[in-house]
TIGUDO-631062 format. One record per residue: residue number from 1; chain; x, y, z of N, C-alpha, C, CB in turn. Coordinates in steps of 0.1 Angstrom, whole numbers. Glycine has a CB too. Layout:
! TIGUDO-631062
+-----+-------+-------+-------+-------+-------+-------+-------+-------+-------+-------+-------+-------+-------+
!   n ! chain !   n_X !   n_Y !   n_Z !  ca_X !  ca_Y !  ca_Z !   c_X !   c_Y !   c_Z !  cb_X !  cb_Y !  cb_Z !
+-----+-------+-------+-------+-------+-------+-------+-------+-------+-------+-------+-------+-------+-------+
! NUM !     A !     X !     Y !     Z !     X !     Y !     Z !     X !     Y !     Z !     X !     Y !     Z !
...
+-----+-------+-------+-------+-------+-------+-------+-------+-------+-------+-------+-------+-------+-------+
***
This chain:
! TIGUDO-631062
+-----+-------+-------+-------+-------+-------+-------+-------+-------+-------+-------+-------+-------+-------+
!   n ! chain !   n_X !   n_Y !   n_Z !  ca_X !  ca_Y !  ca_Z !   c_X !   c_Y !   c_Z !  cb_X !  cb_Y !  cb_Z !
+-----+-------+-------+-------+-------+-------+-------+-------+-------+-------+-------+-------+-------+-------+
!   1 !     A !   796 !   958 !  1035 !   797 !   948 !  1047 !   794 !   956 !  1059 !   812 !   943 !  1047 !
!   2 !     A !   786 !   951 !  1068 !   783 !   957 !  1081 !   795 !   959 !  1089 !   772 !   949 !  1089 !
!   3 !     A !   795 !   969 !  1097 !   807 !   973 !  1105 !   812 !   961 !  1114 !   804 !   985 !  1114 !
!   4 !     A !   803 !   954 !  1120 !   807 !   943 !  1129 !   813 !   932 !  1121 !   794 !   938 !  1137 !
!   5 !     A !   808 !   929 !  1109 !   813 !   918 !  1101 !   827 !   922 !  1096 !   804 !   915 !  1089 !
!   6 !     A !   828 !   935 !  1092 !   841 !   940 !  1087 !   852 !   939 !  1098 !   840 !   955 !  1082 !
!   7 !     A !   848 !   942 !  1111 !   857 !   942 !  1122 !   861 !   927 !  1125 !   850 !   948 !  1135 !
!   8 !     A !   852 !   918 !  1124 !   855 !   904 !  1126 !   864 !   898 !  1115 !   842 !   895 !  1126 !
!   9 !     A !   861 !   902 !  1102 !   870 !   898 !  1091 !   884 !   903 !  1093 !   864 !   903 !  1078 !
!  10 !     A !   885 !   916 !  1097 !   899 !   922 !  1099 !   906 !   915 !  1111 !   897 !   937 !  1102 !
!  11 !     A !   899 !   912 !  1121 !   905 !   905 !  1133 !   910 !   891 !  1128 !   894 !   903 !  1144 !
!  12 !     A !   903 !   884 !  1120 !   908 !   871 !  1115 !   920 !   873 !  1106 !   897 !   864 !  1107 !
!  13 !     A !   921 !   883 !  1098 !   932 !   886 !  1090 !   944 !   889 !  1098 !   930 !   897 !  1079 !
!  14 !     A !   942 !   897 !  1108 !   953 !   901 !  1117 !   958 !   890 !  1126 !   949 !   913 !  1126 !
!  15 !     A !   949 !   880 !  1128 !   953 !   869 !  1137 !   964 !   860 !  1130 !   941 !   861 !  1141 !
!  16 !     A !   965 !   860 !  1117 !   975 !   852 !  1110 !   987 !   860 !  1107 !   969 !   846 !  1098 !
!  17 !     A !   987 !   873 !  1110 !   998 !   882 !  1107 !  1009 !   881 !  1118 !   993 !   897 !  1105 !
!  18 !     A !  1021 !   883 !  1114 !  1032 !   883 !  1124 !  1034 !   897 !  1130 !  1045 !   878 !  1118 !
!  19 !     A !  1025 !   906 !  1126 !  1026 !   920 !  1131 !  1039 !   926 !  1129 !  1022 !   920 !  1146 !
!  20 !     A !  1045 !   923 !  1117 !  1059 !   929 !  1115 !  1059 !   944 !  1114 !  1064 !   923 !  1101 !
!  21 !     A !  1048 !   950 !  1110 !  1047 !   965 !  1109 !  1047 !   971 !  1123 !  1036 !   969 !  1101 !
!  22 !     A !  1044 !   963 !  1133 !  1043 !   968 !  1147 !  1056 !   965 !  1155 !  1032 !   961 !  1154 !
!  23 !     A !  1066 !   960 !  1148 !  1079 !   955 !  1154 !  1091 !   963 !  1150 !  1081 !   941 !  1152 !
!  24 !     A !  1089 !   973 !  1142 !  1100 !   982 !  1138 !  1095 !   996 !  1135 !  1108 !   975 !  1127 !
!  25 !     A !  1105 !  1005 !  1135 !  1102 !  1019 !  1130 !  1112 !  1021 !  1119 !  1104 !  1029 !  1142 !
!  26 !     A !  1108 !  1027 !  1108 !  1116 !  1030 !  1097 !  1117 !  1045 !  1095 !  1111 !  1023 !  1084 !
!  27 !     A !  1129 !  1051 !  1096 !  1130 !  1065 !  1095 !  1139 !  1068 !  1083 !  1137 !  1071 !  1108 !
!  28 !     A !  1134 !  1076 !  1073 !  1141 !  1079 !  1061 !  1151 !  1090 !  1065 !  1132 !  1084 !  1050 !
!  29 !     A !  1164 !  1088 !  1060 !  1175 !  1098 !  1063 !  1181 !  1102 !  1049 !  1186 !  1091 !  1072 !
!  30 !     A !  1188 !  1113 !  1050 !  1195 !  1118 !  1038 !  1206 !  1108 !  1033 !  1201 !  1132 !  1041 !
!  31 !     A !  1208 !  1109 !  1021 !  1219 !  1101 !  1014 !  1232 !  1107 !  1020 !  1219 !  1103 !   999 !
!  32 !     A !  1240 !  1098 !  1027 !  1253 !  1103 !  1033 !  1263 !  1108 !  1022 !  1259 !  1092 !  1042 !
!  33 !     A !  1266 !  1121 !  1024 !  1276 !  1127 !  1014 !  1289 !  1131 !  1021 !  1269 !  1138 !  1007 !
!  34 !     A !  1289 !  1132 !  1034 !  1301 !  1136 !  1041 !  1305 !  1126 !  1052 !  1298 !  1150 !  1048 !
!  35 !     A !  1317 !  1126 !  1056 !  1321 !  1117 !  1067 !  1312 !  1118 !  1079 !  1336 !  1119 !  1071 !
!  36 !     A !  1308 !  1130 !  1083 !  1299 !  1132 !  1094 !  1286 !  1125 !  1092 !  1297 !  1147 !  1097 !
!  37 !     A !  1281 !  1125 !  1080 !  1268 !  1119 !  1078 !  1269 !  1104 !  1078 !  1262 !  1123 !  1064 !
!  38 !     A !  1281 !  1098 !  1074 !  1283 !  1084 !  1075 !  1284 !  1081 !  1090 !  1296 !  1080 !  1067 !
!  39 !     A !  1291 !  1089 !  1098 !  1292 !  1087 !  1112 !  1279 !  1087 !  1119 !  1301 !  1098 !  1119 !
!  40 !     A !  1270 !  1095 !  1114 !  1256 !  1096 !  1119 !  1249 !  1082 !  1117 !  1248 !  1107 !  1112 !
!  41 !     A !  1251 !  1076 !  1106 !  1245 !  1063 !  1103 !  1252 !  1052 !  1112 !  1247 !  1059 !  1088 !
!  42 !     A !  1265 !  1053 !  1113 !  1272 !  1044 !  1122 !  1268 !  1045 !  1136 !  1288 !  1047 !  1121 !
!  43 !     A !  1265 !  1057 !  1141 !  1260 !  1059 !  1154 !  1247 !  1051 !  1157 !  1257 !  1074 !  1157 !
!  44 !     A !  1238 !  1051 !  1147 !  1226 !  1043 !  1148 !  1229 !  1028 !  1149 !  1217 !  1045 !  1136 !
!  45 !     A !  1238 !  1023 !  1140 !  1242 !  1009 !  1141 !  1248 !  1005 !  1154 !  1252 !  1006 !  1129 !
!  46 !     A !  1257 !  1014 !  1160 !  1263 !  1011 !  1172 !  1253 !  1009 !  1184 !  1273 !  1022 !  1176 !
!  47 !     A !  1241 !  1015 !  1183 !  1232 !  1013 !  1193 !  1225 !  1000 !  1194 !  1221 !  1024 !  1192 !
!  48 !     A !  1227 !   991 !  1184 !  1221 !   978 !  1184 !  1206 !   979 !  1181 !  1224 !   971 !  1197 !
!  49 !     A !  1201 !   968 !  1177 !  1186 !   967 !  1174 !  1183 !   977 !  1163 !  1178 !   969 !  1186 !
!  50 !     A !  1192 !   982 !  1155 !  1190 !   991 !  1144 !  1199 !   987 !  1133 !  1191 !  1006 !  1149 !
!  51 !     A !  1194 !   990 !  1121 !  1201 !   987 !  1109 !  1199 !   998 !  1099 !  1197 !   973 !  1103 !
!  52 !     A !  1207 !   999 !  1089 !  1206 !  1009 !  1078 !  1203 !  1002 !  1065 !  1219 !  1018 !  1077 !
!  53 !     A !  1194 !  1008 !  1057 !  1191 !  1002 !  1045 !  1192 !  1013 !  1034 !  1176 !   996 !  1045 !
!  54 !     A !  1194 !  1008 !  1022 !  1194 !  1016 !  1010 !  1184 !  1008 !  1001 !  1208 !  1017 !  1003 !
!  55 !     A !  1173 !  1015 !   997 !  1163 !  1008 !   989 !  1165 !  1010 !   974 !  1149 !  1013 !   992 !
!  56 !     A !  1157 !  1003 !   966 !  1159 !  1003 !   952 !  1157 !  1017 !   945 !  1150 !   993 !   945 !
!  57 !     A !  1150 !  1026 !   952 !  1148 !  1039 !   947 !  1160 !  1049 !   951 !  1135 !  1045 !   953 !
!  58 !     A !  1169 !  1043 !   959 !  1181 !  1051 !   963 !  1178 !  1059 !   976 !  1184 !  1061 !   952 !
!  59 !     A !  1167 !  1055 !   983 !  1164 !  1062 !   996 !  1171 !  1054 !  1007 !  1149 !  1062 !   998 !
!  60 !     A !  1177 !  1061 !  1016 !  1184 !  1056 !  1028 !  1174 !  1056 !  1040 !  1197 !  1063 !  1031 !
!  61 !     A !  1175 !  1046 !  1048 !  1167 !  1047 !  1060 !  1173 !  1039 !  1072 !  1153 !  1041 !  1058 !
!  62 !     A !  1170 !  1043 !  1084 !  1174 !  1036 !  1096 !  1162 !  1028 !  1101 !  1180 !  1046 !  1106 !
!  63 !     A !  1163 !  1016 !  1104 !  1152 !  1008 !  1109 !  1156 !  1004 !  1124 !  1150 !   995 !  1101 !
!  64 !     A !  1147 !  1007 !  1133 !  1149 !  1004 !  1147 !  1139 !   992 !  1150 !  1145 !  1016 !  1156 !
!  65 !     A !  1145 !   981 !  1154 !  1137 !   969 !  1158 !  1133 !   971 !  1172 !  1146 !   956 !  1156 !
!  66 !     A !  1120 !   974 !  1173 !  1114 !   977 !  1187 !  1099 !   975 !  1186 !  1118 !   991 !  1192 !
!  67 !     A !  1094 !   967 !  1194 !  1079 !   964 !  1193 !  1071 !   976 !  1199 !  1076 !   951 !  1200 !
!  68 !     A !  1059 !   978 !  1194 !  1050 !   987 !  1199 !  1045 !   982 !  1213 !  1038 !   989 !  1190 !
!  69 !     A !  1044 !   992 !  1222 !  1039 !   989 !  1236 !  1025 !   982 !  1236 !  1039 !  1001 !  1245 !
!  70 !     A !  1018 !   985 !  1226 !  1004 !   980 !  1226 !  1002 !   967 !  1219 !   995 !   991 !  1219 !
!  71 !     A !  1013 !   960 !  1215 !  1012 !   948 !  1208 !  1012 !   936 !  1219 !  1024 !   946 !  1199 !
!  72 !     A !  1002 !   927 !  1217 !  1001 !   916 !  1227 !  1010 !   905 !  1222 !   986 !   912 !  1228 !
!  73 !     A !  1011 !   895 !  1231 !  1019 !   883 !  1227 !  1014 !   876 !  1215 !  1021 !   874 !  1239 !
!  74 !     A !  1001 !   876 !  1213 !   995 !   870 !  1201 !   994 !   879 !  1189 !   982 !   864 !  1204 !
!  75 !     A !  1002 !   890 !  1189 !  1003 !   899 !  1178 !   990 !   907 !  1175 !  1007 !   892 !  1165 !
!  76 !     A !   983 !   910 !  1185 !   971 !   918 !  1184 !   974 !   932 !  1190 !   959 !   911 !  1192 !
!  77 !     A !   966 !   942 !  1185 !   968 !   955 !  1190 !   958 !   958 !  1201 !   966 !   966 !  1178 !
!  78 !     A !   963 !   962 !  1213 !   954 !   965 !  1224 !   945 !   977 !  1222 !   962 !   966 !  1237 !
!  79 !     A !   950 !   986 !  1213 !   942 !   999 !  1211 !   937 !  1000 !  1197 !   951 !  1011 !  1215 !
!  80 !     A !   934 !   988 !  1191 !   931 !   988 !  1176 !   921 !   998 !  1172 !   925 !   974 !  1173 !
!  81 !     A !   910 !  1000 !  1180 !   899 !  1010 !  1176 !   904 !  1024 !  1178 !   887 !  1007 !  1185 !
!  82 !     A !   914 !  1026 !  1186 !   920 !  1040 !  1188 !   934 !  1042 !  1183 !   919 !  1043 !  1203 !
!  83 !     A !   939 !  1033 !  1175 !   953 !  1033 !  1170 !   956 !  1046 !  1162 !   955 !  1021 !  1161 !
!  84 !     A !   968 !  1050 !  1162 !   972 !  1062 !  1155 !   970 !  1061 !  1140 !   987 !  1065 !  1158 !
!  85 !     A !   969 !  1073 !  1134 !   966 !  1073 !  1120 !   977 !  1066 !  1112 !   966 !  1088 !  1115 !
!  86 !     A !   989 !  1066 !  1115 !   999 !  1059 !  1108 !   997 !  1044 !  1108 !  1013 !  1063 !  1113 !
!  87 !     A !   992 !  1039 !  1119 !   989 !  1025 !  1120 !   978 !  1021 !  1110 !   986 !  1021 !  1135 !
!  88 !     A !   969 !  1030 !  1108 !   958 !  1027 !  1099 !   962 !  1027 !  1085 !   947 !  1038 !  1101 !
!  89 !     A !   974 !  1031 !  1082 !   979 !  1031 !  1068 !   983 !  1017 !  1064 !   990 !  1040 !  1066 !
!  90 !     A !   986 !  1008 !  1074 !   990 !   995 !  1071 !   978 !   986 !  1069 !   999 !   989 !  1082 !
!  91 !     A !   979 !   978 !  1059 !   968 !   969 !  1055 !   968 !   956 !  1062 !   968 !   967 !  1040 !
!  92 !     A !   956 !   951 !  1066 !   956 !   938 !  1073 !   955 !   927 !  1062 !   944 !   938 !  1082 !
!  93 !     A !   954 !   931 !  1050 !   952 !   921 !  1039 !   966 !   917 !  1033 !   943 !   925 !  1029 !
!  94 !     A !   976 !   924 !  1036 !   989 !   921 !  1031 !  1000 !   925 !  1041 !   992 !   929 !  1017 !
!  95 !     A !  1011 !   918 !  1040 !  1021 !   920 !  1050 !  1031 !   931 !  1045 !  1029 !   908 !  1053 !
!  96 !     A !  1031 !   942 !  1052 !  1040 !   954 !  1048 !  1055 !   949 !  1049 !  1038 !   965 !  1058 !
!  97 !     A !  1058 !   940 !  1058 !  1072 !   936 !  1059 !  1077 !   930 !  1047 !  1073 !   926 !  1070 !
!  98 !     A !  1069 !   922 !  1039 !  1074 !   916 !  1027 !  1077 !   926 !  1016 !  1063 !   906 !  1022 !
!  99 !     A !  1068 !   937 !  1015 !  1070 !   947 !  1006 !  1083 !   955 !  1009 !  1058 !   957 !  1005 !
! 100 !     A !  1085 !   958 !  1022 !  1097 !   965 !  1026 !  1110 !   957 !  1023 !  1097 !   967 !  1041 !
! 101 !     A !  1110 !   944 !  1026 !  1122 !   936 !  1023 !  1124 !   934 !  1008 !  1120 !   922 !  1029 !
! 102 !     A !  1114 !   934 !  1000 !  1116 !   933 !   985 !  1122 !   945 !   980 !  1103 !   930 !   979 !
! 103 !     A !  1121 !   957 !   986 !  1126 !   969 !   981 !  1140 !   972 !   985 !  1117 !   981 !   986 !
! 104 !     A !  1146 !   964 !   993 !  1160 !   966 !   998 !  1170 !   963 !   987 !  1162 !   957 !  1011 !
! 105 !     A !  1179 !   973 !   985 !  1190 !   971 !   976 !  1203 !   967 !   984 !  1193 !   983 !   967 !
! 106 !     A !  1205 !   974 !   995 !  1217 !   972 !  1003 !  1212 !   972 !  1018 !  1228 !   982 !  1001 !
! 107 !     A !  1218 !   963 !  1026 !  1214 !   961 !  1040 !  1227 !   962 !  1048 !  1206 !   948 !  1042 !
! 108 !     A !  1227 !   971 !  1058 !  1239 !   973 !  1066 !  1236 !   970 !  1080 !  1245 !   987 !  1064 !
! 109 !     A !  1240 !   958 !  1085 !  1238 !   954 !  1099 !  1249 !   958 !  1108 !  1236 !   939 !  1099 !
! 110 !     A !  1261 !   960 !  1102 !  1273 !   963 !  1111 !  1280 !   975 !  1105 !  1282 !   951 !  1112 !
! 111 !     A !  1289 !   981 !  1113 !  1297 !   992 !  1108 !  1305 !   987 !  1096 !  1306 !   998 !  1119 !
! 112 !     A !  1311 !   975 !  1097 !  1319 !   970 !  1086 !  1311 !   969 !  1073 !  1325 !   956 !  1090 !
! 113 !     A !  1298 !   965 !  1074 !  1290 !   964 !  1062 !  1289 !   978 !  1055 !  1276 !   959 !  1066 !
! 114 !     A !  1286 !   988 !  1063 !  1284 !  1002 !  1058 !  1297 !  1007 !  1052 !  1278 !  1011 !  1068 !
! 115 !     A !  1308 !  1006 !  1060 !  1321 !  1011 !  1055 !  1325 !  1004 !  1043 !  1331 !  1010 !  1066 !
! 116 !     A !  1323 !   991 !  1042 !  1327 !   983 !  1030 !  1319 !   988 !  1018 !  1324 !   968 !  1033 !
! 117 !     A !  1307 !   991 !  1020 !  1299 !   996 !  1008 !  1304 !  1010 !  1004 !  1284 !   998 !  1012 !
! 118 !     A !  1307 !  1019 !  1013 !  1312 !  1032 !  1010 !  1326 !  1030 !  1003 !  1314 !  1040 !  1023 !
! 119 !     A !  1334 !  1021 !  1008 !  1347 !  1019 !  1002 !  1346 !  1015 !   987 !  1355 !  1009 !  1010 !
! 120 !     A !  1336 !  1005 !   985 !  1335 !   999 !   972 !  1327 !  1009 !   962 !  1327 !   986 !   973 !
! 121 !     A !  1316 !  1015 !   967 !  1307 !  1022 !   958 !  1310 !  1037 !   957 !  1293 !  1020 !   962 !
! 122 !     A !  1316 !  1042 !   968 !  1319 !  1057 !   969 !  1333 !  1060 !   974 !  1308 !  1064 !   978 !
! 123 !     A !  1343 !  1056 !   965 !  1357 !  1057 !   970 !  1361 !  1071 !   974 !  1366 !  1053 !   959 !
! 124 !     A !  1356 !  1082 !   968 !  1360 !  1095 !   972 !  1355 !  1098 !   986 !  1354 !  1106 !   962 !
! 125 !     A !  1343 !  1094 !   989 !  1338 !  1096 !  1003 !  1346 !  1087 !  1013 !  1323 !  1093 !  1004 !
! 126 !     A !  1349 !  1075 !  1009 !  1357 !  1066 !  1017 !  1370 !  1073 !  1020 !  1359 !  1053 !  1011 !
! 127 !     A !  1377 !  1079 !  1011 !  1390 !  1085 !  1013 !  1389 !  1096 !  1024 !  1395 !  1091 !  1000 !
! 128 !     A !  1378 !  1104 !  1023 !  1376 !  1114 !  1033 !  1372 !  1108 !  1047 !  1366 !  1124 !  1029 !
! 129 !     A !  1365 !  1097 !  1046 !  1361 !  1090 !  1058 !  1372 !  1083 !  1066 !  1350 !  1080 !  1055 !
! 130 !     A !  1383 !  1080 !  1059 !  1394 !  1072 !  1064 !  1399 !  1078 !  1078 !  1405 !  1072 !  1055 !
! 131 !     A !  1401 !  1091 !  1079 !  1406 !  1097 !  1091 !  1396 !  1095 !  1103 !  1410 !  1111 !  1090 !
! 132 !     A !  1383 !  1096 !  1099 !  1373 !  1094 !  1109 !  1373 !  1079 !  1114 !  1359 !  1098 !  1103 !
! 133 !     A !  1375 !  1070 !  1105 !  1375 !  1056 !  1109 !  1386 !  1053 !  1118 !  1377 !  1047 !  1096 !
! 134 !     A !  1398 !  1059 !  1116 !  1410 !  1057 !  1125 !  1406 !  1062 !  1139 !  1422 !  1063 !  1119 !
! 135 !     A !  1400 !  1074 !  1139 !  1396 !  1080 !  1152 !  1386 !  1071 !  1160 !  1390 !  1094 !  1149 !
! 136 !     A !  1377 !  1064 !  1153 !  1367 !  1056 !  1159 !  1372 !  1042 !  1162 !  1355 !  1056 !  1151 !
! 137 !     A !  1383 !  1038 !  1156 !  1387 !  1024 !  1157 !  1389 !  1021 !  1172 !  1401 !  1021 !  1149 !
! 138 !     A !  1386 !  1009 !  1177 !  1382 !   997 !  1169 !  1367 !   995 !  1168 !  1388 !   985 !  1176 !
! 139 !     A !  1359 !  1006 !  1171 !  1345 !  1005 !  1171 !  1339 !  1001 !  1158 !  1339 !  1018 !  1176 !
! 140 !     A !  1346 !  1004 !  1147 !  1341 !  1002 !  1134 !  1345 !   988 !  1128 !  1345 !  1013 !  1124 !
! 141 !     A !  1351 !   981 !  1136 !  1356 !   968 !  1130 !  1346 !   957 !  1134 !  1370 !   964 !  1136 !
+-----+-------+-------+-------+-------+-------+-------+-------+-------+-------+-------+-------+-------+-------+
***
């Protein structure tokens, strides 16, 4: 396919995309094993516009909901031809957001969500976390 035709085809595919991959950052973090590491995840949640996920592979990540500065109102990239290498990894033929959402095992939007999970699934860690929770109260409610 000629370069100009390929560019036109890609522009058409991107025009129907909600640009979900341009509206968040996903940072993989360590599996929390200590109260301090759980506090680190809570710190992210407390900042708003961020959530914590545990995927089906057992990987933990923090997702920051924040749009790229170069995204236009009609979900186009203003620097498409010069976009960073990481942006080039996302396909215009499939929505990365759908794949991401399908891989989620646990989703923690609030401190209570995360602490509830720790209490239920990791009681030994929760027991050690308990004094930290009291110190942070009422922020974790």
